[in-house]
MARROSE-202778 format. One record per residue (C-alpha): z, x, y. Coordinates in steps of 0.25 Angstrom, whole numbers, plus 5000, padded with zeros to 4 digits. Layout:
REM residues N
{zz Z, xx X, yy Y}
...
***
This chain:
REM residues 505
{zz 4288, xx 4628, yy 5025}
{zz 4292, xx 4617, yy 5014}
{zz 4304, xx 4625, yy 5013}
{zz 4307, xx 4626, yy 5027}
{zz 4306, xx 4610, yy 5028}
{zz 4318, xx 4608, yy 5017}
{zz 4327, xx 4619, yy 5026}
{zz 4323, xx 4610, yy 5038}
{zz 4329, xx 4598, yy 5032}
{zz 4341, xx 4604, yy 5026}
{zz 4344, xx 4610, yy 5040}
{zz 4343, xx 4596, yy 5046}
{zz 4351, xx 4589, yy 5036}
{zz 4360, xx 4599, yy 5038}
{zz 4362, xx 4596, yy 5054}
{zz 4362, xx 4581, yy 5051}
{zz 4374, xx 4582, yy 5043}
{zz 4381, xx 4592, yy 5051}
{zz 4379, xx 4583, yy 5063}
{zz 4383, xx 4569, yy 5056}
{zz 4396, xx 4579, yy 5053}
{zz 4397, xx 4581, yy 5067}
{zz 4397, xx 4567, yy 5071}
{zz 4407, xx 4563, yy 5060}
{zz 4417, xx 4573, yy 5066}
{zz 4413, xx 4568, yy 5081}
{zz 4418, xx 4554, yy 5075}
{zz 4430, xx 4558, yy 5066}
{zz 4443, xx 4551, yy 5069}
{zz 4457, xx 4556, yy 5069}
{zz 4469, xx 4546, yy 5061}
{zz 4471, xx 4539, yy 5074}
{zz 4459, xx 4536, yy 5077}
{zz 4454, xx 4546, yy 5087}
{zz 4442, xx 4554, yy 5086}
{zz 4443, xx 4570, yy 5081}
{zz 4447, xx 4578, yy 5091}
{zz 4451, xx 4568, yy 5100}
{zz 4465, xx 4569, yy 5104}
{zz 4474, xx 4555, yy 5106}
{zz 4486, xx 4555, yy 5112}
{zz 4499, xx 4550, yy 5104}
{zz 4511, xx 4544, yy 5108}
{zz 4524, xx 4541, yy 5099}
{zz 4537, xx 4533, yy 5102}
{zz 4551, xx 4533, yy 5097}
{zz 4558, xx 4518, yy 5095}
{zz 4572, xx 4517, yy 5091}
{zz 4577, xx 4504, yy 5084}
{zz 4591, xx 4502, yy 5078}
{zz 4585, xx 4503, yy 5064}
{zz 4573, xx 4512, yy 5066}
{zz 4567, xx 4524, yy 5075}
{zz 4553, xx 4524, yy 5078}
{zz 4544, xx 4536, yy 5080}
{zz 4529, xx 4533, yy 5082}
{zz 4518, xx 4541, yy 5086}
{zz 4504, xx 4536, yy 5088}
{zz 4491, xx 4540, yy 5097}
{zz 4487, xx 4534, yy 5109}
{zz 4486, xx 4520, yy 5107}
{zz 4471, xx 4517, yy 5112}
{zz 4460, xx 4504, yy 5110}
{zz 4452, xx 4506, yy 5099}
{zz 4458, xx 4519, yy 5092}
{zz 4467, xx 4518, yy 5080}
{zz 4482, xx 4523, yy 5083}
{zz 4489, xx 4528, yy 5069}
{zz 4505, xx 4528, yy 5072}
{zz 4514, xx 4536, yy 5065}
{zz 4527, xx 4528, yy 5065}
{zz 4540, xx 4534, yy 5061}
{zz 4552, xx 4525, yy 5056}
{zz 4565, xx 4529, yy 5054}
{zz 4578, xx 4523, yy 5049}
{zz 4587, xx 4525, yy 5060}
{zz 4598, xx 4524, yy 5050}
{zz 4598, xx 4538, yy 5041}
{zz 4585, xx 4541, yy 5050}
{zz 4576, xx 4540, yy 5039}
{zz 4559, xx 4537, yy 5040}
{zz 4555, xx 4523, yy 5034}
{zz 4550, xx 4527, yy 5021}
{zz 4543, xx 4511, yy 5017}
{zz 4540, xx 4499, yy 5024}
{zz 4528, xx 4495, yy 5033}
{zz 4527, xx 4496, yy 5050}
{zz 4517, xx 4488, yy 5059}
{zz 4512, xx 4491, yy 5071}
{zz 4509, xx 4482, yy 5082}
{zz 4502, xx 4484, yy 5095}
{zz 4506, xx 4472, yy 5104}
{zz 4502, xx 4467, yy 5116}
{zz 4506, xx 4453, yy 5122}
{zz 4509, xx 4448, yy 5108}
{zz 4497, xx 4453, yy 5102}
{zz 4494, xx 4465, yy 5095}
{zz 4488, xx 4473, yy 5084}
{zz 4497, xx 4478, yy 5071}
{zz 4496, xx 4489, yy 5059}
{zz 4505, xx 4489, yy 5048}
{zz 4508, xx 4502, yy 5041}
{zz 4513, xx 4498, yy 5026}
{zz 4521, xx 4510, yy 5023}
{zz 4524, xx 4524, yy 5030}
{zz 4513, xx 4534, yy 5029}
{zz 4525, xx 4544, yy 5026}
{zz 4540, xx 4542, yy 5027}
{zz 4543, xx 4536, yy 5039}
{zz 4529, xx 4536, yy 5045}
{zz 4521, xx 4524, yy 5046}
{zz 4507, xx 4525, yy 5050}
{zz 4501, xx 4511, yy 5056}
{zz 4487, xx 4512, yy 5065}
{zz 4485, xx 4503, yy 5079}
{zz 4471, xx 4501, yy 5084}
{zz 4473, xx 4495, yy 5098}
{zz 4462, xx 4486, yy 5104}
{zz 4467, xx 4485, yy 5119}
{zz 4473, xx 4493, yy 5128}
{zz 4486, xx 4491, yy 5136}
{zz 4501, xx 4492, yy 5132}
{zz 4507, xx 4486, yy 5120}
{zz 4519, xx 4484, yy 5110}
{zz 4518, xx 4494, yy 5099}
{zz 4526, xx 4486, yy 5088}
{zz 4533, xx 4494, yy 5074}
{zz 4537, xx 4483, yy 5064}
{zz 4543, xx 4492, yy 5052}
{zz 4547, xx 4484, yy 5039}
{zz 4555, xx 4490, yy 5028}
{zz 4563, xx 4484, yy 5015}
{zz 4576, xx 4489, yy 5024}
{zz 4570, xx 4489, yy 5038}
{zz 4561, xx 4481, yy 5048}
{zz 4561, xx 4485, yy 5063}
{zz 4552, xx 4481, yy 5075}
{zz 4549, xx 4492, yy 5085}
{zz 4541, xx 4489, yy 5097}
{zz 4536, xx 4500, yy 5107}
{zz 4531, xx 4493, yy 5121}
{zz 4522, xx 4498, yy 5133}
{zz 4512, xx 4506, yy 5121}
{zz 4500, xx 4508, yy 5128}
{zz 4487, xx 4508, yy 5123}
{zz 4475, xx 4515, yy 5128}
{zz 4461, xx 4510, yy 5132}
{zz 4454, xx 4524, yy 5129}
{zz 4458, xx 4537, yy 5122}
{zz 4457, xx 4544, yy 5138}
{zz 4468, xx 4533, yy 5143}
{zz 4477, xx 4537, yy 5131}
{zz 4474, xx 4552, yy 5136}
{zz 4476, xx 4549, yy 5150}
{zz 4488, xx 4543, yy 5148}
{zz 4496, xx 4549, yy 5137}
{zz 4490, xx 4563, yy 5137}
{zz 4485, xx 4571, yy 5125}
{zz 4496, xx 4582, yy 5124}
{zz 4512, xx 4579, yy 5119}
{zz 4521, xx 4585, yy 5130}
{zz 4531, xx 4593, yy 5124}
{zz 4545, xx 4590, yy 5131}
{zz 4553, xx 4601, yy 5122}
{zz 4559, xx 4591, yy 5113}
{zz 4562, xx 4593, yy 5098}
{zz 4552, xx 4588, yy 5088}
{zz 4558, xx 4584, yy 5074}
{zz 4548, xx 4576, yy 5066}
{zz 4552, xx 4562, yy 5060}
{zz 4549, xx 4568, yy 5045}
{zz 4560, xx 4578, yy 5049}
{zz 4572, xx 4569, yy 5053}
{zz 4569, xx 4561, yy 5041}
{zz 4570, xx 4572, yy 5031}
{zz 4585, xx 4575, yy 5037}
{zz 4597, xx 4569, yy 5039}
{zz 4594, xx 4565, yy 5054}
{zz 4599, xx 4552, yy 5063}
{zz 4599, xx 4548, yy 5078}
{zz 4607, xx 4539, yy 5085}
{zz 4605, xx 4532, yy 5099}
{zz 4616, xx 4536, yy 5111}
{zz 4623, xx 4524, yy 5114}
{zz 4633, xx 4518, yy 5124}
{zz 4646, xx 4517, yy 5118}
{zz 4660, xx 4516, yy 5120}
{zz 4670, xx 4530, yy 5119}
{zz 4683, xx 4533, yy 5120}
{zz 4692, xx 4546, yy 5123}
{zz 4696, xx 4555, yy 5110}
{zz 4708, xx 4563, yy 5105}
{zz 4704, xx 4574, yy 5096}
{zz 4715, xx 4576, yy 5087}
{zz 4718, xx 4577, yy 5072}
{zz 4724, xx 4568, yy 5061}
{zz 4729, xx 4567, yy 5048}
{zz 4725, xx 4560, yy 5035}
{zz 4737, xx 4551, yy 5031}
{zz 4738, xx 4542, yy 5018}
{zz 4739, xx 4529, yy 5022}
{zz 4750, xx 4520, yy 5015}
{zz 4739, xx 4510, yy 5009}
{zz 4731, xx 4522, yy 5003}
{zz 4743, xx 4527, yy 4993}
{zz 4750, xx 4522, yy 4983}
{zz 4761, xx 4526, yy 4974}
{zz 4761, xx 4521, yy 4959}
{zz 4773, xx 4521, yy 4953}
{zz 4777, xx 4521, yy 4936}
{zz 4778, xx 4504, yy 4933}
{zz 4785, xx 4508, yy 4922}
{zz 4794, xx 4520, yy 4914}
{zz 4783, xx 4528, yy 4904}
{zz 4777, xx 4541, yy 4902}
{zz 4765, xx 4544, yy 4912}
{zz 4752, xx 4544, yy 4905}
{zz 4740, xx 4548, yy 4915}
{zz 4727, xx 4538, yy 4913}
{zz 4718, xx 4548, yy 4921}
{zz 4715, xx 4562, yy 4916}
{zz 4718, xx 4573, yy 4926}
{zz 4727, xx 4564, yy 4934}
{zz 4727, xx 4572, yy 4948}
{zz 4730, xx 4571, yy 4962}
{zz 4717, xx 4567, yy 4969}
{zz 4711, xx 4559, yy 4958}
{zz 4703, xx 4548, yy 4962}
{zz 4708, xx 4533, yy 4955}
{zz 4702, xx 4521, yy 4955}
{zz 4710, xx 4508, yy 4957}
{zz 4715, xx 4502, yy 4944}
{zz 4714, xx 4515, yy 4936}
{zz 4724, xx 4519, yy 4926}
{zz 4732, xx 4531, yy 4930}
{zz 4741, xx 4534, yy 4920}
{zz 4750, xx 4525, yy 4911}
{zz 4766, xx 4525, yy 4910}
{zz 4769, xx 4524, yy 4893}
{zz 4782, xx 4521, yy 4889}
{zz 4779, xx 4521, yy 4873}
{zz 4789, xx 4529, yy 4866}
{zz 4800, xx 4528, yy 4877}
{zz 4813, xx 4522, yy 4870}
{zz 4817, xx 4519, yy 4886}
{zz 4809, xx 4511, yy 4895}
{zz 4797, xx 4509, yy 4885}
{zz 4787, xx 4501, yy 4892}
{zz 4782, xx 4493, yy 4879}
{zz 4796, xx 4489, yy 4875}
{zz 4799, xx 4483, yy 4890}
{zz 4787, xx 4474, yy 4890}
{zz 4791, xx 4468, yy 4877}
{zz 4803, xx 4465, yy 4883}
{zz 4798, xx 4461, yy 4896}
{zz 4788, xx 4452, yy 4889}
{zz 4799, xx 4445, yy 4880}
{zz 4807, xx 4443, yy 4891}
{zz 4797, xx 4437, yy 4899}
{zz 4792, xx 4429, yy 4888}
{zz 4808, xx 4424, yy 4886}
{zz 4809, xx 4420, yy 4901}
{zz 4794, xx 4412, yy 4903}
{zz 4799, xx 4403, yy 4891}
{zz 4812, xx 4401, yy 4898}
{zz 4805, xx 4399, yy 4910}
{zz 4796, xx 4389, yy 4905}
{zz 4807, xx 4382, yy 4897}
{zz 4815, xx 4380, yy 4910}
{zz 4804, xx 4376, yy 4917}
{zz 4802, xx 4363, yy 4908}
{zz 4817, xx 4360, yy 4910}
{zz 4818, xx 4363, yy 4925}
{zz 4808, xx 4352, yy 4927}
{zz 4813, xx 4343, yy 4918}
{zz 4826, xx 4345, yy 4927}
{zz 4834, xx 4349, yy 4914}
{zz 4838, xx 4364, yy 4921}
{zz 4842, xx 4367, yy 4935}
{zz 4832, xx 4375, yy 4945}
{zz 4840, xx 4386, yy 4945}
{zz 4840, xx 4389, yy 4930}
{zz 4826, xx 4385, yy 4931}
{zz 4823, xx 4396, yy 4943}
{zz 4832, xx 4408, yy 4934}
{zz 4823, xx 4405, yy 4922}
{zz 4810, xx 4406, yy 4931}
{zz 4815, xx 4419, yy 4938}
{zz 4818, xx 4425, yy 4925}
{zz 4806, xx 4422, yy 4919}
{zz 4797, xx 4429, yy 4933}
{zz 4806, xx 4440, yy 4932}
{zz 4802, xx 4442, yy 4916}
{zz 4787, xx 4439, yy 4920}
{zz 4786, xx 4451, yy 4930}
{zz 4794, xx 4459, yy 4922}
{zz 4784, xx 4459, yy 4910}
{zz 4773, xx 4459, yy 4918}
{zz 4776, xx 4470, yy 4926}
{zz 4780, xx 4478, yy 4913}
{zz 4767, xx 4474, yy 4905}
{zz 4757, xx 4476, yy 4917}
{zz 4749, xx 4488, yy 4917}
{zz 4753, xx 4492, yy 4902}
{zz 4744, xx 4499, yy 4893}
{zz 4748, xx 4502, yy 4880}
{zz 4763, xx 4507, yy 4883}
{zz 4761, xx 4512, yy 4896}
{zz 4760, xx 4506, yy 4911}
{zz 4747, xx 4509, yy 4918}
{zz 4747, xx 4516, yy 4932}
{zz 4733, xx 4512, yy 4938}
{zz 4727, xx 4515, yy 4952}
{zz 4730, xx 4506, yy 4962}
{zz 4718, xx 4510, yy 4971}
{zz 4705, xx 4517, yy 4972}
{zz 4712, xx 4532, yy 4976}
{zz 4716, xx 4546, yy 4971}
{zz 4729, xx 4550, yy 4965}
{zz 4737, xx 4558, yy 4977}
{zz 4750, xx 4561, yy 4968}
{zz 4754, xx 4560, yy 4955}
{zz 4769, xx 4561, yy 4952}
{zz 4770, xx 4562, yy 4938}
{zz 4764, xx 4570, yy 4926}
{zz 4757, xx 4565, yy 4915}
{zz 4768, xx 4561, yy 4902}
{zz 4779, xx 4562, yy 4913}
{zz 4788, xx 4550, yy 4911}
{zz 4789, xx 4541, yy 4923}
{zz 4800, xx 4530, yy 4925}
{zz 4797, xx 4517, yy 4932}
{zz 4795, xx 4518, yy 4948}
{zz 4790, xx 4532, yy 4948}
{zz 4778, xx 4537, yy 4957}
{zz 4769, xx 4541, yy 4945}
{zz 4755, xx 4544, yy 4956}
{zz 4750, xx 4540, yy 4971}
{zz 4737, xx 4535, yy 4974}
{zz 4730, xx 4537, yy 4986}
{zz 4717, xx 4533, yy 4992}
{zz 4708, xx 4538, yy 5004}
{zz 4703, xx 4524, yy 5008}
{zz 4715, xx 4524, yy 5021}
{zz 4721, xx 4535, yy 5027}
{zz 4730, xx 4538, yy 5038}
{zz 4726, xx 4546, yy 5049}
{zz 4737, xx 4552, yy 5057}
{zz 4733, xx 4559, yy 5070}
{zz 4743, xx 4565, yy 5083}
{zz 4741, xx 4565, yy 5097}
{zz 4748, xx 4568, yy 5110}
{zz 4757, xx 4557, yy 5116}
{zz 4748, xx 4561, yy 5129}
{zz 4736, xx 4553, yy 5125}
{zz 4745, xx 4541, yy 5125}
{zz 4738, xx 4534, yy 5113}
{zz 4741, xx 4521, yy 5109}
{zz 4736, xx 4510, yy 5098}
{zz 4728, xx 4503, yy 5112}
{zz 4722, xx 4517, yy 5116}
{zz 4716, xx 4521, yy 5103}
{zz 4704, xx 4517, yy 5098}
{zz 4700, xx 4525, yy 5086}
{zz 4702, xx 4537, yy 5079}
{zz 4694, xx 4546, yy 5073}
{zz 4692, xx 4555, yy 5061}
{zz 4684, xx 4565, yy 5053}
{zz 4681, xx 4562, yy 5039}
{zz 4681, xx 4573, yy 5030}
{zz 4667, xx 4574, yy 5032}
{zz 4669, xx 4577, yy 5045}
{zz 4664, xx 4563, yy 5050}
{zz 4671, xx 4556, yy 5062}
{zz 4676, xx 4542, yy 5058}
{zz 4686, xx 4533, yy 5064}
{zz 4698, xx 4524, yy 5060}
{zz 4691, xx 4513, yy 5065}
{zz 4677, xx 4516, yy 5057}
{zz 4688, xx 4515, yy 5043}
{zz 4694, xx 4501, yy 5048}
{zz 4707, xx 4509, yy 5051}
{zz 4715, xx 4507, yy 5064}
{zz 4726, xx 4515, yy 5070}
{zz 4740, xx 4513, yy 5064}
{zz 4749, xx 4518, yy 5073}
{zz 4753, xx 4529, yy 5086}
{zz 4765, xx 4535, yy 5089}
{zz 4774, xx 4532, yy 5100}
{zz 4784, xx 4544, yy 5101}
{zz 4781, xx 4558, yy 5099}
{zz 4792, xx 4569, yy 5094}
{zz 4796, xx 4581, yy 5099}
{zz 4792, xx 4588, yy 5086}
{zz 4779, xx 4580, yy 5087}
{zz 4774, xx 4579, yy 5100}
{zz 4763, xx 4569, yy 5096}
{zz 4759, xx 4555, yy 5093}
{zz 4753, xx 4551, yy 5079}
{zz 4742, xx 4542, yy 5077}
{zz 4739, xx 4535, yy 5064}
{zz 4727, xx 4529, yy 5060}
{zz 4723, xx 4521, yy 5047}
{zz 4711, xx 4527, yy 5040}
{zz 4703, xx 4517, yy 5031}
{zz 4692, xx 4525, yy 5025}
{zz 4690, xx 4534, yy 5013}
{zz 4694, xx 4547, yy 5017}
{zz 4691, xx 4560, yy 5008}
{zz 4703, xx 4567, yy 5016}
{zz 4715, xx 4571, yy 5011}
{zz 4729, xx 4567, yy 5015}
{zz 4735, xx 4575, yy 5026}
{zz 4721, xx 4582, yy 5030}
{zz 4716, xx 4582, yy 5046}
{zz 4706, xx 4576, yy 5052}
{zz 4700, xx 4577, yy 5067}
{zz 4703, xx 4565, yy 5074}
{zz 4699, xx 4558, yy 5088}
{zz 4707, xx 4548, yy 5092}
{zz 4696, xx 4538, yy 5101}
{zz 4707, xx 4531, yy 5113}
{zz 4707, xx 4526, yy 5128}
{zz 4695, xx 4516, yy 5133}
{zz 4680, xx 4516, yy 5129}
{zz 4670, xx 4524, yy 5136}
{zz 4656, xx 4518, yy 5138}
{zz 4646, xx 4529, yy 5137}
{zz 4634, xx 4535, yy 5128}
{zz 4637, xx 4541, yy 5113}
{zz 4631, xx 4546, yy 5103}
{zz 4637, xx 4550, yy 5090}
{zz 4644, xx 4563, yy 5090}
{zz 4636, xx 4569, yy 5080}
{zz 4624, xx 4569, yy 5088}
{zz 4630, xx 4582, yy 5096}
{zz 4626, xx 4595, yy 5097}
{zz 4637, xx 4604, yy 5101}
{zz 4633, xx 4618, yy 5105}
{zz 4647, xx 4626, yy 5112}
{zz 4651, xx 4614, yy 5118}
{zz 4639, xx 4608, yy 5122}
{zz 4632, xx 4595, yy 5115}
{zz 4619, xx 4590, yy 5114}
{zz 4611, xx 4581, yy 5105}
{zz 4597, xx 4579, yy 5099}
{zz 4591, xx 4567, yy 5105}
{zz 4580, xx 4561, yy 5100}
{zz 4568, xx 4559, yy 5111}
{zz 4558, xx 4553, yy 5100}
{zz 4556, xx 4551, yy 5086}
{zz 4553, xx 4566, yy 5084}
{zz 4557, xx 4572, yy 5097}
{zz 4571, xx 4576, yy 5100}
{zz 4579, xx 4585, yy 5111}
{zz 4593, xx 4591, yy 5112}
{zz 4599, xx 4587, yy 5122}
{zz 4613, xx 4590, yy 5128}
{zz 4624, xx 4581, yy 5131}
{zz 4637, xx 4579, yy 5138}
{zz 4648, xx 4571, yy 5128}
{zz 4660, xx 4565, yy 5133}
{zz 4670, xx 4557, yy 5123}
{zz 4668, xx 4558, yy 5109}
{zz 4675, xx 4551, yy 5095}
{zz 4669, xx 4553, yy 5081}
{zz 4657, xx 4545, yy 5083}
{zz 4652, xx 4545, yy 5097}
{zz 4651, xx 4553, yy 5108}
{zz 4650, xx 4552, yy 5122}
{zz 4637, xx 4558, yy 5130}
{zz 4640, xx 4558, yy 5144}
{zz 4626, xx 4566, yy 5146}
{zz 4613, xx 4568, yy 5140}
{zz 4608, xx 4555, yy 5132}
{zz 4605, xx 4543, yy 5136}
{zz 4607, xx 4528, yy 5130}
{zz 4596, xx 4527, yy 5120}
{zz 4594, xx 4540, yy 5116}
{zz 4594, xx 4545, yy 5101}
{zz 4601, xx 4556, yy 5096}
{zz 4602, xx 4563, yy 5081}
{zz 4614, xx 4563, yy 5076}
{zz 4611, xx 4570, yy 5063}
{zz 4599, xx 4580, yy 5060}
{zz 4599, xx 4585, yy 5074}
{zz 4601, xx 4599, yy 5070}
{zz 4587, xx 4598, yy 5065}
{zz 4581, xx 4593, yy 5077}
{zz 4590, xx 4604, yy 5084}
{zz 4584, xx 4614, yy 5074}
{zz 4570, xx 4609, yy 5075}
{zz 4571, xx 4613, yy 5090}
{zz 4574, xx 4627, yy 5087}
{zz 4565, xx 4629, yy 5077}
{zz 4553, xx 4633, yy 5087}
{zz 4542, xx 4624, yy 5078}
{zz 4541, xx 4610, yy 5083}
{zz 4532, xx 4600, yy 5076}
{zz 4522, xx 4593, yy 5082}
{zz 4524, xx 4580, yy 5089}
{zz 4514, xx 4570, yy 5084}
{zz 4513, xx 4575, yy 5071}
{zz 4503, xx 4568, yy 5061}
{zz 4508, xx 4560, yy 5050}
***
């Protein structure tokens, strides 16, 4: 009997513990404040400023319940996550409200402050972000706070609708070379597509001649065409040591003696002239002889090292042509070497005279660089130099010359694609050219519907230049399109496995 009593006590204790566990489970809470098993509707917003993109997800705001925000902050420049700083979220109505601050991101780009509303109504939700390099404020107007969970479910529902969009998470976008741009209203011109050839400009090439007679001695090992040189760099010397004629050292010694004698005569005649002892004509002749002797001596002695004249690079550039060999004898005035630079070029293109091109109606000229990027002469600080006026029977095209003032890693004589903007501007919606996806002559773009939701949308295009393209149909001003990384978004739509929306952080 006593043994049965112990068994009853043990069983009773087990039942009590079981009831306690059930009670605790019944009151367990999720991170958003709701009870375990209790489904709370979620909502999200995406807001863009000129600096940042905010994509924020959170459970519906309900009086007395704590809602935790997953605020994804992206720096629009290069589209990278905010990795440091703090974010304050404020819930404001009639100038009053509550706030909470996350002192650091819970993971790169994601801040998770919480808010527990005290009353129902329509509020402003304000996010203030502060980092060492960025400060921004994002205001979301007309955010509802519900009195009860039932009211939130009635208004928002409990299941997210599938609108057929492409899900591409912020964490995915942050890992790749991704960028977005807004659809804007801008002006665009008619464009003539043609080609052009690069020519050297007069300011980008300089010939270096021998400034004395002598034997050529290269100062740079393996000096060849294409060698890059720095301004002031010693390239070669002209050495006359051992030569019976035109010996530079002897010439300098003779010029120095003549200069010193002329200087002494000038100083003596100057004193006599100031004392009215010698006439002005005699003094002027002595002065002229002195100046000639001085210039001759300075010219001969300038740039001399040992028994040789130095030849130095006049600017940063490259060796274009070498006209002598190491050890050759060069007479004064001989063209030794030609230096070129890539910082300035002439772009020559030719067009049909039927286009009636004039300096007044040509607005800009675009060209493709070596890395296949479109650039314009305006961006380089260049200008249109001239437009031909006549055509010849064997050359029925008009030549257009433009100055391009930018470093070009493209050889003289090479060809490039060219677009000439002309005519009157047209006001229209535009996007960057690189946002276009082309499929057998049909065009589309990847539109960002929200922070992690995209869609591929067909568009009809019009005029375009190297930078912008006109959108006739398919987009509205202010919509956001992907300009880099959109192929990854496109592939995500074809993979067949789409990450769930409202993912947990």
